[in-house]
C-alpha positions in Angstrom: 31.9 -12.9 -37.2 28.1 -12.4 -37.2 26.4 -12.9 -33.8 23.4 -15.2 -33.8 20.8 -14.0 -31.4 18.3 -16.6 -30.1 14.6 -15.6 -30.6 13.0 -14.8 -27.2 9.6 -13.2 -26.9 8.8 -11.5 -23.6 5.4 -9.9 -22.9 5.4 -6.4 -21.6 1.9 -5.3 -20.5 0.7 -1.8 -21.0 -0.3 -0.3 -18.7 1.6 -2.4 -16.1 -0.6 -4.2 -13.6 -0.3 -2.6 -10.2 0.6 -5.9 -8.5 3.5 -6.4 -10.9 4.7 -2.8 -10.6 4.8 -3.2 -6.8 7.0 -6.4 -7.0 10.7 -6.4 -6.2 11.3 -6.5 -10.0 8.7 -5.8 -12.6 10.7 -7.6 -15.3 11.5 -10.7 -13.2 7.9 -11.0 -12.1 6.6 -10.7 -15.7 9.2 -13.0 -17.2 8.9 -15.7 -14.7 5.2 -15.8 -15.0 5.8 -16.5 -18.7 8.2 -19.4 -17.9 11.3 -17.4 -18.9 14.5 -17.4 -16.8 15.0 -13.7 -16.0 18.3 -12.0 -15.2 19.2 -8.4 -14.3 22.4 -6.5 -13.6 23.2 -2.9 -12.8 25.1 -1.1 -15.6 25.6 2.0 -13.5 24.1 4.5 -11.0 25.0 8.2 -10.9 24.3 11.6 -12.2 24.0 12.4 -15.9 22.5 15.2 -18.0 18.8 14.8 -18.7 17.9 14.3 -22.3 15.0 16.5 -23.6 12.3 13.9 -23.1 13.5 12.9 -19.6 13.9 16.6 -18.6 10.3 17.3 -19.8 8.9 14.5 -17.7 10.9 15.5 -14.6 10.1 19.2 -15.3 13.7 20.3 -15.3 15.8 22.0 -18.0 17.4 19.7 -20.6 21.0 19.0 -19.6 20.3 19.3 -15.9 22.0 16.5 -14.0 19.6 13.9 -12.8 20.2 10.6 -11.0 20.2 7.6 -13.5 19.9 4.0 -12.4 20.6 1.9 -15.5 20.2 -1.9 -15.7 20.3 -4.7 -18.3 17.6 -7.3 -18.3 18.0 -10.7 -19.8 15.6 -13.5 -20.8 17.1 -17.0 -21.0 20.5 -15.2 -21.0 19.6 -13.1 -24.0 19.7 -9.3 -23.4 16.2 -7.9 -24.1 15.9 -4.6 -22.3 17.9 -1.7 -21.0 15.8 0.0 -18.2 16.9 3.3 -16.7 15.2 5.0 -13.8 15.6 8.8 -13.6 15.2 11.0 -10.5 15.6 14.7 -9.8 18.7 15.2 -7.7 17.1 18.1 -5.8 14.6 15.5 -4.4 16.7 12.3 -4.3 20.4 13.3 -4.1 22.1 11.8 -1.1 19.3 9.3 -0.5 19.5 5.4 -0.5 18.4 5.6 -4.2 21.9 6.8 -5.0 23.4 3.5 -3.8 25.1 1.5 -6.6 23.1 -1.7 -6.1 19.4 -2.7 -6.4 17.1 -0.9 -3.9 15.7 -3.4 -1.4 13.0 -4.5 -1.0 12.0 -2.6 -4.1 12.5 0.8 -5.8 8.8 1.7 -5.2 9.3 1.0 -1.5 12.4 3.1 -1.5 10.5 6.0 -3.0 7.6 5.6 -0.5 10.1 5.5 2.4 11.2 9.0 1.4 7.6 10.2 1.9 6.2 10.2 -1.7 2.7 8.8 -2.3 1.8 7.7 -5.8 -0.6 10.0 -7.7 -0.7 9.0 -11.4 1.5 7.9 -14.2 1.7 8.4 -18.0 3.3 5.9 -20.4 4.5 6.7 -24.0 5.6 4.0 -26.4 7.8 4.9 -29.4 9.4 2.6 -32.0 12.8 3.9 -33.2 16.3 3.0 -34.4 18.7 2.0 -31.6 21.6 4.1 -30.5 25.0 2.5 -30.9 25.1 1.7 -27.2 21.6 0.0 -27.3 22.5 -2.0 -30.4 25.7 -3.3 -28.8 24.2 -3.9 -25.4 21.1 -5.7 -26.7 23.0 -7.7 -29.4 20.9 -6.2 -32.2 21.5 -7.2 -35.8 21.8 -4.4 -38.3 18.4 -3.0 -39.2 16.7 -4.2 -36.0 14.6 -1.6 -34.1 13.9 -0.9 -30.5 10.7 0.1 -28.7 11.2 2.8 -26.1 8.6 3.0 -23.2 8.8 6.1 -21.0 6.7 5.9 -17.9 6.6 9.1 -15.8 5.3 8.7 -12.3 4.0 11.6 -10.3 3.3 11.9 -6.6 -0.2 12.7 -5.2 0.8 16.4 -5.2 1.8 16.2 -8.9 5.6 16.3 -8.2 7.4 14.3 -10.9 9.1 11.6 -8.9 10.2 8.7 -11.2 10.8 8.4 -14.9 11.4 4.9 -16.2 12.8 4.6 -19.7 12.7 1.0 -20.9 14.4 0.3 -24.3 13.3 -3.1 -25.6 14.6 -5.1 -28.5 11.5 -4.9 -30.7 12.0 -8.4 -32.2 12.0 -10.0 -28.7 8.8 -8.4 -27.3 5.0 -8.5 -27.5 3.1 -5.6 -25.9 -0.4 -6.5 -24.8 -2.5 -3.4 -24.1 -5.5 -3.5 -21.7 -8.3 -1.1 -21.2 -9.6 -0.3 -17.8 -13.0 -2.0 -17.1 -15.9 0.4 -17.3 -13.9 3.1 -19.1 -14.4 1.9 -22.7 -17.1 0.9 -25.2 -17.5 -1.8 -27.8 
């Protein structure tokens, strides 16, 4: 039987507004501001081998075990994103970030409580075919694509602290992109 997926469009701003990023949940804050009922649930927390692009952002060798915190995000009960936070185990192993539930009051506060001060971040957006896991989890029809956003966050001393990989159902997202005031021309 063919699954019928309702059309849901969620805006995902690039770069993310600092006030939204500092909220308890970036996704919930964005979705609710758009009048969308947001949901989220943890899919798993634990060590896993770093893929090449995650290893590069965290400055470890590919295949090195890193902490992964993976969650499913829904809009009006439709799965729209799989978001996974990655952390170096040599920096974050044995900390509250390894707990199996959501970090309270927020992941950013949890990172700051461990003594890391934000320095800068880089975001890369890539459109690609989904993996089998992504297609099943996001209820994608054959031929649908995903948009992968990898945001690498670095501490003030340039230590790679947090890599967030967000895999979005491409047909359910709009990505507004803003320029910083005073840093562009007509």
